[in-house]
C-alpha positions as CSV (number, residue, x, y, z in Angstrom):
1,X,62.8,-8.2,29.3
2,X,61.3,-7.3,25.9
3,X,58.1,-5.3,25.6
4,X,55.9,-5.6,22.6
5,X,54.9,-2.4,21.0
6,X,51.3,-2.7,19.7
7,X,51.7,0.4,17.4
8,X,54.3,-1.2,15.2
9,X,53.2,-3.7,12.6
10,X,55.5,-5.2,10.0
11,X,53.7,-6.3,6.9
12,X,54.5,-6.8,3.3
13,X,52.9,-4.4,1.0
14,X,53.0,-4.0,-2.8
15,X,53.5,-0.3,-3.7
16,X,51.9,0.5,-7.0
17,X,52.5,3.8,-8.9
18,X,50.1,6.6,-8.9
19,X,47.3,6.1,-11.4
20,X,46.6,9.5,-12.9
21,X,43.1,10.6,-13.6
22,X,42.1,12.2,-16.9
23,X,45.2,10.9,-18.7
24,X,47.4,13.0,-16.4
25,X,45.7,16.3,-17.1
26,X,46.3,18.6,-14.2
27,X,46.4,22.3,-13.4
28,X,49.4,24.7,-13.5
29,X,49.4,27.7,-11.2
30,X,51.9,30.5,-11.4
31,X,52.7,31.4,-7.8
32,X,54.0,34.7,-6.5
33,X,53.8,36.7,-3.2
34,X,50.1,37.1,-3.9
35,X,48.0,33.9,-3.7
36,X,46.6,32.5,-6.9
37,X,44.4,29.5,-7.4
38,X,43.4,26.8,-9.9
39,X,40.7,24.1,-10.1
40,X,41.8,20.5,-9.5
41,X,39.4,18.8,-12.0
42,X,38.0,15.6,-10.7
43,X,39.6,15.8,-7.3
44,X,37.7,13.8,-4.7
45,X,38.3,13.2,-1.0
46,X,40.7,10.2,-0.6
47,X,42.5,10.9,-3.9
48,X,46.1,11.6,-4.2
49,X,47.7,14.6,-5.8
50,X,51.2,15.3,-7.0
51,X,52.6,18.8,-6.3
52,X,55.5,19.8,-8.4
53,X,57.5,23.0,-7.9
54,X,59.1,23.8,-11.2
55,X,61.0,26.9,-10.0
56,X,63.7,28.3,-7.8
57,X,61.8,29.4,-4.7
58,X,59.7,27.5,-2.1
59,X,56.0,27.5,-2.6
60,X,53.2,26.9,-0.1
61,X,49.8,25.4,-1.2
62,X,46.4,24.9,0.4
63,X,43.5,22.8,-0.9
64,X,39.9,24.0,-0.5
65,X,36.8,25.2,-2.2
66,X,36.5,28.0,-4.8
67,X,37.4,30.8,-2.3
68,X,40.6,29.1,-0.9
69,X,43.6,31.4,-0.6
70,X,47.0,30.1,0.6
71,X,49.3,31.7,3.0
72,X,52.7,30.8,4.4
73,X,50.8,28.4,6.7
74,X,50.1,26.0,3.9
75,X,52.1,23.0,2.9
76,X,55.6,23.9,1.6
77,X,57.2,22.3,-1.5
78,X,60.9,23.1,-2.0
79,X,62.2,24.3,-5.4
80,X,62.4,21.4,-8.0
81,X,60.6,18.9,-5.7
82,X,57.7,16.7,-6.6
83,X,55.6,15.5,-3.6
84,X,52.6,13.2,-3.4
85,X,49.8,13.9,-0.9
86,X,46.5,12.2,0.0
87,X,43.5,14.5,0.0
88,X,41.7,14.2,3.4
89,X,38.4,12.4,3.3
90,X,36.5,14.5,5.8
91,X,33.6,15.8,3.8
92,X,35.1,19.2,2.9
93,X,35.5,20.5,-0.6
94,X,39.1,20.2,-1.9
95,X,38.5,20.9,-5.6
96,X,40.7,24.0,-5.8
97,X,44.4,24.6,-5.0
98,X,45.9,27.9,-4.0
99,X,49.6,28.7,-4.1
100,X,51.9,31.4,-2.8
101,X,55.6,32.2,-2.4
102,X,57.5,34.3,0.1
103,X,59.6,35.9,-2.6
104,X,59.8,35.7,-6.4
105,X,57.7,33.5,-8.6
106,X,57.5,29.8,-9.5
107,X,55.2,27.5,-11.5
108,X,53.3,24.8,-9.6
109,X,51.8,21.8,-11.3
110,X,49.2,19.6,-9.6
111,X,47.9,16.2,-10.9
112,X,45.1,14.1,-9.4
113,X,45.0,10.3,-9.2
114,X,44.7,7.2,-7.0
115,X,47.5,5.2,-5.5
116,X,48.1,2.2,-3.4
């Protein structure tokens, strides 16, 4: 007997590329074992961000307001990886990003846009 799973839905979807805001202008943050932060200009809840780790050590980032400081409990991005995330639409301020590493330094680049 086959049981239907109501949580699974197969539908066709057109995936469009990320449309960058501000012509692709973003923020670069040099990350080390001490948290540093930068402003994500134009970032609004529901937007998408790209997080690129242009270094050789893992970085962790956290979004928030002007006083945000990341710890190793943030979202990790492995060396050389570029990830896309959706900014939560929960009414909080996510206009800044903070980055930290466990060891060494890396350069993190974040861009804001909208996607599918």
